[in-house]
C-alpha positions in Angstrom: 1.5 -27.4 -19.3 2.8 -23.9 -18.0 1.1 -21.0 -16.4 1.3 -18.9 -19.6 -0.7 -21.6 -21.5 -3.4 -21.7 -19.0 -4.0 -17.9 -18.8 -3.5 -17.3 -22.5 -5.4 -20.4 -24.0 -7.7 -21.4 -21.1 -8.4 -25.0 -19.9 -11.4 -27.1 -20.7 -12.5 -27.6 -17.1 -15.2 -30.2 -17.9 -12.4 -32.8 -18.9 -9.5 -32.0 -16.7 -6.7 -34.3 -15.9 -4.9 -34.7 -12.6 -2.0 -33.0 -13.9 -4.1 -30.0 -15.2 -5.8 -29.8 -11.9 -2.5 -29.7 -10.0 -1.3 -27.0 -12.4 -4.5 -24.9 -11.9 -4.2 -25.3 -8.1 -0.5 -24.2 -8.2 -1.6 -21.1 -10.4 -4.4 -20.2 -8.0 -2.0 -20.5 -5.0 0.3 -18.0 -6.8 -2.5 -15.5 -7.0 -3.7 -16.3 -10.6 -7.6 -15.9 -10.6 -9.9 -18.6 -11.9 -10.8 -16.2 -14.7 -7.2 -16.2 -15.9 -6.9 -20.0 -15.5 -9.9 -20.4 -17.7 -9.0 -17.7 -20.2 -11.9 -15.4 -19.3 -10.9 -12.0 -20.2 -11.5 -8.7 -18.6 -14.0 -7.6 -21.3 -16.3 -10.8 -20.5 -16.0 -10.0 -16.9 -17.0 -6.5 -17.5 -20.0 -7.7 -19.6 -21.1 -10.1 -16.9 -20.8 -7.2 -14.3 -23.0 -5.0 -16.4 -25.6 -7.8 -16.8 -25.5 -8.4 -12.9 -26.0 -4.7 -12.3 -28.9 -4.4 -14.8 -30.6 -7.6 -13.2 -30.0 -6.0 -9.7 -31.5 -2.6 -10.7 -34.5 -4.0 -12.4 -35.2 -6.2 -9.3 -34.3 -9.6 -10.7 -32.3 -10.4 -7.5 -32.1 -14.2 -8.1 -30.6 -13.9 -11.4 -28.4 -11.0 -10.1 -27.2 -13.4 -7.3 -26.2 -16.0 -9.9 -24.2 -13.7 -12.0 -22.5 -11.9 -9.1 -21.6 -15.4 -7.5 -19.8 -16.4 -10.7 -18.1 -13.1 -10.8 -16.8 -13.7 -7.2 -15.6 -17.0 -8.2 -13.9 -15.9 -11.4 -12.2 -12.8 -10.0 -12.3 -12.8 -6.1 -9.9 -9.9 -6.0 -12.6 -7.5 -7.4 -14.4 -5.8 -4.6 -17.1 -4.6 -7.0 -18.4 -8.1 -7.6 -18.6 -8.8 -3.8 -20.3 -5.5 -3.5 -22.8 -6.5 -6.0 -23.4 -9.9 -4.4 -23.9 -8.2 -1.0 -26.3 -5.7 -2.3 -28.3 -8.5 -3.9 -28.4 -10.5 -0.6 -29.4 -7.2 1.2 -32.2 -6.5 -1.2 -33.5 -10.1 -0.7 -33.5 -9.4 3.0 -30.7 -11.9 3.4 -28.9 -9.7 5.9 -26.6 -12.3 7.5 -25.2 -13.4 4.1 -24.9 -9.9 3.0 -22.9 -9.1 6.1 -20.6 -12.0 5.3 -20.1 -10.9 1.7 -19.6 -7.3 2.6 -16.7 -8.6 4.8 -15.2 -10.1 1.9 -15.6 -6.9 -0.1 -13.8 -5.1 2.6 -11.0 -7.5 2.7 -10.5 -7.4 -1.1 -9.9 -3.6 -0.8 -7.2 -4.3 1.8 -9.5 -2.6 4.5 -9.1 0.7 2.5 -12.7 1.5 1.6 -15.2 2.1 4.2 -18.3 1.4 2.0 -18.6 -2.2 2.7 -18.5 -1.7 6.4 -21.2 0.9 6.2 -23.5 -1.5 4.4 -22.7 -4.3 6.7 -23.7 -2.0 9.6 -27.1 -1.2 7.9 -27.6 -5.1 7.7 -26.8 -5.5 11.4 -29.4 -2.8 12.2 -31.9 -4.8 10.2 -31.1 -7.9 12.2 -31.6 -5.8 15.3 -27.8 -6.1 16.2 -27.1 -2.7 17.4 -23.7 -3.7 19.1 -22.5 -5.1 15.9 -23.6 -2.1 13.8 -21.8 0.1 16.2 -18.5 -1.6 16.0 -18.8 -1.6 12.1 -19.7 2.1 12.2 -16.9 2.7 14.7 -14.3 1.0 12.5 -15.1 3.3 9.5 -13.2 6.1 11.2 -10.0 4.4 10.5 -10.6 3.1 7.0 -10.4 4.8 3.7 -8.4 7.8 2.2 -9.0 11.3 3.5 -8.6 12.8 -0.1 -11.3 10.6 -1.4 -14.8 12.3 -1.7 -16.6 8.8 -1.8 -14.9 7.7 1.4 -15.5 11.2 3.0 -19.1 10.9 2.2 -19.4 7.3 3.5 -17.5 8.5 6.7 -20.0 11.4 7.3 -22.9 9.0 6.8 -21.4 6.5 9.2 -20.8 9.2 11.8 -24.2 10.4 11.8 -25.7 7.0 12.0 -23.3 6.1 14.8 -24.3 9.2 16.7 -28.0 8.2 16.5 -27.2 4.7 17.5 -25.1 5.8 20.4 -28.0 7.8 21.6 -30.3 4.6 21.3 -27.6 2.4 23.1 -27.3 4.9 26.0 -30.9 5.3 26.5 -31.3 1.4 26.3 -28.5 0.9 28.9 -30.1 3.4 31.0 -33.4 1.8 31.0 -32.1 -1.6 31.6 -30.1 -0.5 34.7 -33.1 1.4 36.0 -35.1 -1.8 35.9 -32.4 -3.8 37.7 -32.2 -1.4 40.7 
């Protein structure tokens, strides 16, 4: 079985032989997504994304989580799927998992989009971890494209939030050092 056969026709993963499993693993190692291996087309992935988005916007977070998890498995290269899963965890107040997933989203963009790092910073703040939030917000300065208005908006929000956070960290450090003296 060759790679074209796998991506064009799909494999019945419920009854897979050792040989087929080895072929699948070789394809994935070469960068072929599980969706391509299973024969799931882009139109199906987009339909699932639309479903996940609808479930998220209507507050059906558990179902949205299931859909976005599936999408992340099928095509781990698409940062929208990771962002959807991260937002779903964030909406469920599962901030640590949201941070982990936003990190994956950031990696899938090749560290070229500041958006996942901004939302990770918000989650760090919800956890009370101001230092990690500050690190995330600081990193945003170096991420993104200067001619991208979405990136510019996120960078401006991050800079404002970081300024407020810096003020809090400075006053917190001042209070702590005064208590020690």
